[in-house]
N, CA and C of each residue as an Amber inpcrd file, in Angstrom:
protein
   471
 -32.0520000 -10.4910000 -32.3290000 -30.7490000  -9.9100000 -32.0530000
 -30.2980000 -10.2510000 -30.6410000 -29.0240000 -10.1770000 -30.4530000
 -28.4160000 -10.4170000 -29.1450000 -27.9070000  -9.0800000 -28.5940000
 -27.7840000  -8.9840000 -27.2950000 -27.2450000  -7.7720000 -26.6720000
 -25.8430000  -7.4630000 -27.2010000 -25.1390000  -8.5080000 -27.6280000
 -23.7640000  -8.3420000 -28.0810000 -23.6530000  -7.7050000 -29.4650000
 -24.7680000  -7.5180000 -30.1470000 -24.7560000  -6.9090000 -31.4740000
 -24.8630000  -5.3880000 -31.4320000 -25.0180000  -4.8260000 -30.2340000
 -25.2090000  -3.3820000 -30.1070000 -23.8920000  -2.6530000 -29.8670000
 -23.9000000  -1.4030000 -30.2870000 -22.7760000  -0.4950000 -30.0450000
 -23.2320000   0.5270000 -29.0030000 -22.3140000   0.9200000 -28.1360000
 -22.5980000   1.9540000 -27.1550000 -21.5200000   3.0190000 -27.2840000
 -21.8270000   4.2050000 -26.8230000 -20.9000000   5.3200000 -27.0060000
 -20.2390000   5.6770000 -25.6840000 -18.9080000   5.6720000 -25.7250000
 -18.1370000   6.0680000 -24.5490000 -18.1970000   7.5850000 -24.4000000
 -17.8020000   8.0790000 -23.2330000 -17.7970000   9.5120000 -22.9630000
 -16.9950000  10.2600000 -24.0250000 -15.9310000   9.6570000 -24.5100000
 -15.0790000  10.2750000 -25.5270000 -15.7570000  10.3670000 -26.8890000
 -16.8760000   9.6500000 -27.0590000 -17.5640000   9.6030000 -28.3470000
 -17.2280000   8.3720000 -29.1610000 -16.2510000   7.6020000 -28.7020000
 -15.8460000   6.3720000 -29.3770000 -16.9320000   5.3010000 -29.2140000
 -17.2020000   4.5900000 -30.2960000 -18.1550000   3.4730000 -30.2470000
 -17.4760000   2.2620000 -29.6130000 -18.2230000   1.5630000 -28.7780000
 -17.7300000   0.3490000 -28.1370000 -18.7570000  -0.7450000 -28.3710000
 -18.2920000  -1.9440000 -28.6480000 -19.1860000  -3.0660000 -28.8980000
 -19.5940000  -3.7320000 -27.5840000 -20.8590000  -4.0500000 -27.4850000
 -21.3270000  -4.7980000 -26.3180000 -20.7070000  -6.2000000 -26.3090000
 -20.1920000  -6.6510000 -27.4520000 -19.5280000  -7.9580000 -27.5170000
 -18.2950000  -7.9940000 -26.6080000 -17.7700000  -6.8160000 -26.2610000
 -16.6270000  -6.7620000 -25.3370000 -16.9850000  -7.3080000 -23.9580000
 -18.2790000  -7.4380000 -23.6960000 -18.7390000  -7.8970000 -22.3760000
 -19.2140000  -9.3490000 -22.3820000 -18.9410000 -10.0770000 -23.4560000
 -19.3330000 -11.4980000 -23.5080000 -18.7310000 -12.2330000 -22.3220000
 -19.5430000 -13.0920000 -21.7110000 -19.0650000 -13.8950000 -20.6000000
 -19.0940000 -13.1680000 -19.2570000 -19.6700000 -11.9790000 -19.2280000
 -19.7490000 -11.2200000 -17.9730000 -21.1960000 -10.9970000 -17.5790000
 -21.4250000 -10.8950000 -16.2840000 -22.7240000 -10.4850000 -15.7630000
 -22.7280000  -8.9640000 -15.7890000 -23.8220000  -8.3800000 -16.2980000
 -23.9170000  -6.9290000 -16.4440000 -25.0940000  -6.3750000 -15.6560000
 -24.8790000  -5.2440000 -15.0390000 -25.9670000  -4.4600000 -14.4680000
 -25.9570000  -3.1400000 -15.2400000 -27.0220000  -2.9160000 -16.0100000
 -27.1240000  -1.7380000 -16.8690000 -28.1120000  -0.7750000 -16.2220000
 -27.6770000   0.4750000 -16.0330000 -28.4670000   1.4420000 -15.2720000
 -28.5140000   2.7790000 -15.9970000 -29.7260000   3.3660000 -16.0990000
 -29.8210000   4.7520000 -16.5620000 -29.8110000   5.6370000 -15.3150000
 -28.9100000   6.6180000 -15.3050000 -28.6480000   7.3800000 -14.0860000
 -28.8470000   8.8800000 -14.3080000 -28.7880000   9.6190000 -13.2060000
 -28.8330000  11.0770000 -13.2320000 -28.1080000  11.6000000 -12.0060000
 -27.4840000  12.7460000 -12.1480000 -26.6720000  13.3020000 -11.0640000
 -27.4650000  14.1800000 -10.1040000 -28.6800000  14.5900000 -10.4930000
 -29.4490000  15.4770000  -9.6370000 -30.7900000  14.9010000  -9.2450000
 -30.8400000  13.6270000  -8.9930000 -32.0760000  12.8900000  -8.7230000
 -32.1060000  12.4490000  -7.2590000 -33.2900000  12.2350000  -6.7430000
 -33.4120000  11.7050000  -5.3840000 -32.7750000  10.3320000  -5.2340000
 -32.6190000   9.6150000  -6.3480000 -32.0000000   8.2870000  -6.3140000
 -30.4860000   8.3350000  -6.5430000 -29.9320000   9.5110000  -6.7920000
 -28.5020000   9.6490000  -7.0780000 -27.6140000   8.9870000  -6.0140000
 -27.9810000   9.0150000  -4.7170000 -27.1450000   8.3140000  -3.7250000
 -26.9800000   6.8140000  -3.9990000 -27.7910000   6.2490000  -4.9090000
 -27.6100000   4.8380000  -5.2660000 -26.2540000   4.5990000  -5.9280000
 -25.5980000   5.6500000  -6.4000000 -24.2440000   5.4800000  -6.9350000
 -23.3430000   4.8030000  -5.9050000 -23.5330000   5.1220000  -4.6380000
 -22.7160000   4.5070000  -3.5850000 -22.9360000   2.9980000  -3.5400000
 -24.1960000   2.5850000  -3.5890000 -24.5130000   1.1550000  -3.5910000
 -24.0260000   0.4570000  -4.8470000 -24.1180000   1.1430000  -5.9820000
 -23.6060000   0.5640000  -7.2280000 -22.0990000   0.3460000  -7.1350000
 -21.3930000   1.3430000  -6.6150000 -19.9390000   1.2070000  -6.4750000
 -19.5870000   0.0730000  -5.5190000 -20.3510000  -0.0830000  -4.4410000
 -20.1020000  -1.1850000  -3.4960000 -20.2650000  -2.5390000  -4.1830000
 -21.3150000  -2.6830000  -4.9920000 -21.5080000  -3.9310000  -5.7540000
 -20.3390000  -4.1660000  -6.7090000 -19.9450000  -3.1210000  -7.3920000
 -18.8630000  -3.2450000  -8.3620000 -17.5720000  -3.6780000  -7.6820000
 -17.2480000  -3.0390000  -6.5880000 -16.0210000  -3.3840000  -5.8540000
 -16.0510000  -4.8370000  -5.3820000 -17.2140000  -5.2870000  -4.9400000
 -17.3260000  -6.6510000  -4.4300000 -17.1810000  -7.7070000  -5.5160000
 -17.7000000  -7.4260000  -6.7130000 -17.7700000  -8.4600000  -7.7490000
 -16.9300000  -8.2080000  -8.9940000 -16.2010000  -7.0990000  -9.0650000
 -15.4940000  -6.7620000 -10.3060000 -14.4730000  -7.8260000 -10.7220000
 -13.9300000  -8.5550000  -9.7870000 -12.9470000  -9.5900000 -10.1290000
 -13.6130000 -10.9300000 -10.4460000 -14.9590000 -10.9300000 -10.5360000
 -15.7110000 -12.1530000 -10.8430000 -16.5210000 -12.0050000 -12.1360000
 -15.9670000 -11.3030000 -13.1070000 -16.6560000 -11.1100000 -14.3870000
 -17.9930000 -10.3930000 -14.2330000 -17.9640000  -9.2820000 -13.5030000
 -19.1420000  -8.4450000 -13.3050000 -18.8160000  -7.0210000 -13.7180000
 -19.7390000  -6.3980000 -14.4390000 -19.5700000  -5.0120000 -14.8710000
 -20.8630000  -4.2370000 -14.6490000 -20.7090000  -2.9810000 -14.2970000
 -21.8360000  -2.0550000 -14.2500000 -21.6510000  -1.0920000 -15.4120000
 -22.7110000  -0.9270000 -16.2050000 -22.6940000  -0.0070000 -17.3210000
 -23.6410000   1.1420000 -16.9870000 -23.0830000   2.3200000 -16.8040000
 -23.7980000   3.5060000 -16.3510000 -24.1030000   4.4120000 -17.5430000
 -25.4060000   4.6200000 -17.8010000 -25.8430000   5.4610000 -18.9010000
 -26.6200000   6.6560000 -18.3770000 -25.9560000   7.8070000 -18.2250000
 -26.6780000   9.0050000 -17.7900000 -27.7900000   9.3530000 -18.7860000
 -28.8910000   9.8520000 -18.2360000 -30.0540000  10.1910000 -19.0550000
 -30.6930000  11.4600000 -18.4950000 -30.9630000  12.4070000 -19.3670000
 -31.5200000  13.6930000 -18.9410000 -33.0150000  13.7940000 -19.2540000
 -33.6760000  12.6730000 -19.5080000 -35.0760000  12.6870000 -19.9270000
 -36.0680000  12.8360000 -18.7720000 -35.6510000  12.6400000 -17.5610000
 -36.5780000  12.6490000 -16.4330000 -36.2890000  13.8510000 -15.5440000
 -37.0590000  14.8940000 -15.7100000 -36.8970000  16.0830000 -14.8970000
 -35.5980000  16.8300000 -15.1460000 -34.9450000  16.5780000 -16.2720000
 -33.6720000  17.2290000 -16.6180000 -32.6810000  17.1460000 -15.4540000
 -32.5400000  15.9360000 -14.9050000 -31.7170000  15.7290000 -13.7190000
 -30.2940000  15.2620000 -14.0210000 -29.9200000  15.2690000 -15.2960000
 -28.5300000  14.9770000 -15.6960000 -28.1170000  16.0360000 -16.7170000
 -28.0720000  17.3130000 -16.2820000 -27.8660000  18.4000000 -17.2360000
 -26.4290000  18.6120000 -17.7030000 -25.4550000  18.0910000 -17.0220000
 -24.0540000  18.3670000 -17.3670000 -23.6040000  17.6680000 -18.6260000
 -22.3870000  18.0270000 -19.0490000 -21.7570000  17.3360000 -20.1720000
 -21.3530000  15.9340000 -19.7060000 -21.0000000  15.0910000 -20.6490000
 -20.5410000  13.7470000 -20.2940000 -19.3770000  13.8130000 -19.3120000
 -18.4350000  14.6870000 -19.5980000 -17.2460000  14.8040000 -18.7400000
 -17.6150000  15.3060000 -17.3450000 -18.5410000  16.2620000 -17.2590000
 -18.9840000  16.7830000 -15.9550000 -19.6760000  15.7040000 -15.1350000
 -20.4430000  14.8720000 -15.7970000 -21.1430000  13.7890000 -15.1020000
 -20.1360000  12.7830000 -14.5360000 -19.1580000  12.3950000 -15.3420000
 -18.1220000  11.4630000 -14.8700000 -17.3970000  12.0630000 -13.6760000
 -17.0160000  13.3260000 -13.7800000 -16.2980000  13.9910000 -12.6890000
 -17.1510000  14.0380000 -11.4180000 -18.4280000  14.3550000 -11.5600000
 -19.3420000  14.3860000 -10.4210000 -19.3830000  13.0260000  -9.7210000
 -19.5370000  11.9670000 -10.5010000 -19.6440000  10.6110000  -9.9420000
 -18.3490000  10.1940000  -9.2460000 -17.2350000  10.4880000  -9.8660000
 -15.9560000  10.1000000  -9.2760000 -15.6520000  10.9050000  -8.0240000
 -15.9480000  12.2010000  -8.0300000 -15.6650000  13.0390000  -6.8670000
 -16.6160000  12.7800000  -5.7030000 -17.9000000  12.6100000  -6.0080000
 -18.9030000  12.4860000  -4.9500000 -19.1570000  11.0620000  -4.4870000
 -18.9420000  10.0900000  -5.3730000 -19.2440000   8.6930000  -5.0310000
 -18.0760000   7.7540000  -5.2930000 -16.9430000   8.2820000  -5.6960000
 -15.7270000   7.4920000  -5.9470000 -15.9900000   6.3210000  -6.8920000
 -16.8210000   6.5570000  -7.9080000 -17.1450000   5.4760000  -8.8410000
 -15.9250000   5.0830000  -9.6680000 -15.8160000   3.7850000  -9.9120000
 -14.7390000   3.2550000 -10.7380000 -15.2760000   2.4500000 -11.9170000
 -16.5840000   2.1570000 -11.9290000 -17.1830000   1.4920000 -13.0920000
 -17.3430000   2.5320000 -14.2000000 -17.5230000   2.0450000 -15.4250000
 -17.5250000   2.9710000 -16.5550000 -18.8630000   3.6820000 -16.7280000
 -18.7660000   4.9850000 -16.8870000 -19.9120000   5.8120000 -17.2400000
 -19.8050000   6.0990000 -18.7330000 -20.9020000   5.8880000 -19.4380000
 -20.9240000   6.0820000 -20.8810000 -21.5380000   7.4330000 -21.2210000
 -21.5650000   7.7620000 -22.5040000 -22.1500000   9.0120000 -22.9680000
 -23.6400000   9.0420000 -22.6360000 -24.1380000  10.2380000 -22.4030000
 -25.5500000  10.4470000 -22.0980000 -26.4090000   9.9170000 -23.2470000
 -27.5360000   9.2990000 -22.9010000 -28.4270000   8.7210000 -23.9160000
 -29.8840000   9.0240000 -23.5800000 -30.7660000   8.7370000 -24.5420000
 -32.2060000   8.7110000 -24.3120000 -32.6170000   7.2540000 -24.1710000
 -33.4860000   6.9790000 -23.2080000 -33.9410000   5.6100000 -22.9790000
 -35.3870000   5.3940000 -23.4320000 -36.0430000   6.4800000 -23.8410000
 -37.4110000   6.4430000 -24.3700000 -37.4880000   7.4030000 -25.5470000
 -38.5090000   7.2190000 -26.3640000 -38.8110000   8.2030000 -27.3980000
 -38.0960000   8.0160000 -28.7130000 -38.2310000   9.0400000 -29.5680000
 -37.7300000   8.9280000 -30.9430000 -36.2140000   8.8150000 -31.0400000
 -35.4770000   9.3050000 -30.0560000 -34.0130000   9.2110000 -30.0720000
 -33.4780000   8.1450000 -29.1170000 -34.3490000   7.2340000 -28.7670000
 -34.0010000   6.1640000 -27.8310000 -32.8380000   5.3180000 -28.3500000
 -31.9070000   5.0350000 -27.4570000 -30.7590000   4.1990000 -27.8070000
 -31.2300000   2.7900000 -28.1750000 -30.7100000   2.2300000 -29.2690000
 -31.0940000   0.8730000 -29.6680000 -30.8970000  -0.1540000 -28.5430000
 -29.8480000  -0.0050000 -27.7460000 -29.6370000  -0.9320000 -26.6300000
 -30.8400000  -0.9250000 -25.6990000 -31.3820000   0.2360000 -25.4240000
 -32.5380000   0.3280000 -24.5250000 -33.8140000  -0.1950000 -25.1740000
 -33.9390000  -0.0680000 -26.4800000 -35.0700000  -0.7070000 -27.1700000
 -35.0160000  -2.2120000 -26.9140000 -33.8220000  -2.7740000 -27.0400000
 -33.6310000  -4.2040000 -26.8220000 -33.9270000  -4.5880000 -25.3710000
 -33.3510000  -3.8630000 -24.4230000 -33.5570000  -4.1800000 -22.9990000
 -35.0370000  -4.1660000 -22.6480000 -35.7410000  -3.1420000 -23.0940000
 -37.1670000  -3.0280000 -22.7710000 -37.9810000  -4.1330000 -23.4350000
 -37.6270000  -4.4680000 -24.6690000 -38.3350000  -5.5470000 -25.3660000
 -38.1510000  -6.8690000 -24.6090000 -36.9390000  -7.1160000 -24.1590000
 -36.6360000  -8.3630000 -23.4610000 -37.3130000  -8.4590000 -22.0930000
 -37.5300000  -7.3270000 -21.4400000 -38.1140000  -7.3420000 -20.0940000
 -39.3800000  -6.5050000 -19.9820000 -40.0460000  -6.2320000 -21.1000000
 -41.2480000  -5.4180000 -21.0130000 -42.3230000  -5.7990000 -22.0020000
 -42.1430000  -6.8950000 -22.6990000 -43.1490000  -7.3000000 -23.6620000
 -42.8120000  -6.8470000 -25.0690000 -43.6750000  -7.1490000 -26.0040000
 -43.4360000  -6.9080000 -27.4180000 -43.1600000  -5.4400000 -27.7300000
 -43.9830000  -4.5480000 -27.2100000 -43.7930000  -3.1250000 -27.4960000
 -42.7230000  -2.5230000 -26.5950000 -42.3670000  -3.2330000 -25.5600000
 -41.3970000  -2.6970000 -24.6120000 -42.0840000  -1.7340000 -23.6710000
 -41.7800000  -1.8420000 -22.4390000 -42.3950000  -0.9950000 -21.4250000
 -41.4740000   0.1890000 -21.1670000 -42.0110000   1.3820000 -21.2540000
 -41.2060000   2.5950000 -21.1040000 -40.4690000   2.6240000 -19.7690000
 -39.2870000   3.2120000 -19.8020000 -38.5450000   3.4820000 -18.5760000
 -39.2820000   4.6360000 -17.9040000 -39.5910000   4.4830000 -16.6170000
 -40.3850000   5.5050000 -15.9340000 -39.5410000   6.5590000 -15.2270000
 -38.2900000   6.2180000 -14.8610000 -37.4880000   7.1920000 -14.1250000
 -36.0250000   6.7560000 -14.1170000 -35.1980000   7.6270000 -13.5810000
 -33.7730000   7.3480000 -13.4260000 -33.5510000   6.1430000 -12.5120000
 -32.4420000   5.4680000 -12.7160000 -31.9870000   4.3390000 -11.9150000
 -32.8530000   3.0870000 -12.0820000 -33.4470000   2.9270000 -13.2790000
 -34.0280000   1.6410000 -13.6510000 -32.8430000   0.7480000 -13.9990000
 -32.8890000  -0.4980000 -13.5300000 -31.7370000  -1.3870000 -13.6780000
 -32.1300000  -2.6540000 -14.4360000 -31.2140000  -3.1200000 -15.2860000
 -31.3920000  -4.3760000 -16.0090000 -30.2220000  -5.2880000 -15.6770000
 -30.5300000  -6.5450000 -15.3670000 -29.5020000  -7.5390000 -15.0720000
 -29.3960000  -8.4960000 -16.2530000 -28.1760000  -8.6790000 -16.7260000
 -27.8900000  -9.5070000 -17.9040000 -26.9400000 -10.6200000 -17.4820000
 -27.2620000 -11.8700000 -17.8690000 -26.3930000 -12.9900000 -17.4840000
 -25.1930000 -13.1160000 -18.4180000 -24.3330000 -14.0850000 -18.1420000
 -23.0900000 -14.2490000 -18.9040000 -23.3160000 -14.6410000 -20.3570000
 -24.5390000 -15.0890000 -20.6830000 -24.8770000 -15.4430000 -22.0560000
 -25.5200000 -14.2840000 -22.8030000 -25.6140000 -13.1240000 -22.1460000
 -26.1840000 -11.9510000 -22.7920000 -27.6950000 -11.8790000 -22.7300000
 -28.3040000 -12.7170000 -21.9020000 -29.7620000 -12.7190000 -21.7580000
 -30.1670000 -11.7420000 -20.6550000 -31.1710000 -10.9210000 -20.9470000
 -31.6860000  -9.9740000 -19.9610000 -32.6060000 -10.7680000 -19.0280000
 -32.1850000 -10.9370000 -17.7770000 -32.8960000 -11.8230000 -16.8630000
 -33.7710000 -11.0960000 -15.8460000 -33.5630000  -9.7840000 -15.6560000
 -34.3900000  -9.0660000 -14.6840000 -34.3610000  -7.5680000 -14.9710000
 -35.4370000  -6.9270000 -14.5500000 -35.5590000  -5.4710000 -14.6090000
 -35.9960000  -5.0160000 -13.2270000 -35.3510000  -3.9800000 -12.7160000
 -35.6380000  -3.4890000 -11.3720000 -36.0600000  -2.0250000 -11.4350000
 -37.0610000  -1.6910000 -10.6650000 -37.5470000  -0.3190000 -10.5730000
 -36.4950000   0.5710000  -9.9040000 -36.5890000   1.8740000 -10.1200000
 -35.6490000   2.7980000  -9.4850000 -35.6180000   2.6910000  -7.9580000
 -36.7200000   2.3110000  -7.3620000 -36.7900000   2.2130000  -5.9000000
 -36.0170000   1.0260000  -5.3390000 -35.6670000   0.0690000  -6.1960000
 -34.8870000  -1.0860000  -5.7530000 -33.4330000  -0.6500000  -5.6060000
 -32.9330000  -0.7580000  -4.3860000 -31.5590000  -0.3300000  -4.1030000
 -30.5690000  -1.3720000  -4.6210000 -29.3870000  -0.9210000  -5.0180000
 -28.3940000  -1.8720000  -5.5440000 -28.1250000  -3.0560000  -4.6200000
 -28.0600000  -2.8140000  -3.3200000 -27.7780000  -3.9160000  -2.3910000
 -28.8750000  -4.9860000  -2.3940000 -30.0790000  -4.6280000  -2.8270000
 -31.1810000  -5.5870000  -2.9070000 -31.0270000  -6.5220000  -4.1050000
 -30.1280000  -6.1960000  -5.0140000 -29.9030000  -6.9970000  -6.2210000
 -28.7280000  -7.9700000  -6.0100000 -28.0120000  -7.8080000  -4.9380000
 -26.7750000  -8.5720000  -4.6880000 -26.9770000 -10.0820000  -4.8190000
 -28.0110000 -10.6320000  -4.2170000 -28.2370000 -12.0860000  -4.2750000
 -28.4740000 -12.5580000  -5.7080000 -29.1860000 -11.7620000  -6.4880000
 -29.4500000 -12.1280000  -7.8940000 -28.1420000 -12.1430000  -8.6930000
 -27.2670000 -11.1930000  -8.4060000 -25.9750000 -11.1400000  -9.0840000
 -25.1350000 -12.3530000  -8.7040000 -25.1110000 -12.6680000  -7.4200000
 -24.3240000 -13.8270000  -6.9410000 -24.7590000 -15.1060000  -7.6210000
 -26.0570000 -15.3000000  -7.8320000 -26.5690000 -16.5030000  -8.4910000
 -26.0300000 -16.6200000  -9.9170000 -25.8710000 -15.4980000 -10.5930000
 -25.4060000 -15.5030000 -11.9840000 -23.8920000 -15.6550000 -12.1120000
 -23.1800000 -15.2780000 -11.0620000 -21.7220000 -15.3970000 -11.1090000
 -21.3440000 -16.8310000 -10.8200000
């Protein structure tokens, strides 16, 4: 399967096709609003502002699986991000990135960058970089700050 065959859910509940992102470089991140890494939203927004006019998108997937650090509703999470970090990239509906209710997109991402069984997401703000052909080219630990990924993004653009 290709990344473009997956559906993702917008905050409104509407399904969106990953095919809408064909030809773009993607940074896919599982996030949380009450995490020690939450200030990375600022770095993510800086990357987005710098590259948004060059076929670059950040896909933000809130996840409440790690320490229950994304407890709000989808709408509350979007409001928090926009008010506190002035985010303009799209935040999607909350998802699970591990376990029995794991989003199919995350099964794919982990398989592509974690081996046959896929390596579990260990915490919030794990990042996946996808090239313009839809290939998952890198996985970054939560400790990797968005600005540290800038050179890798530039190479793909």
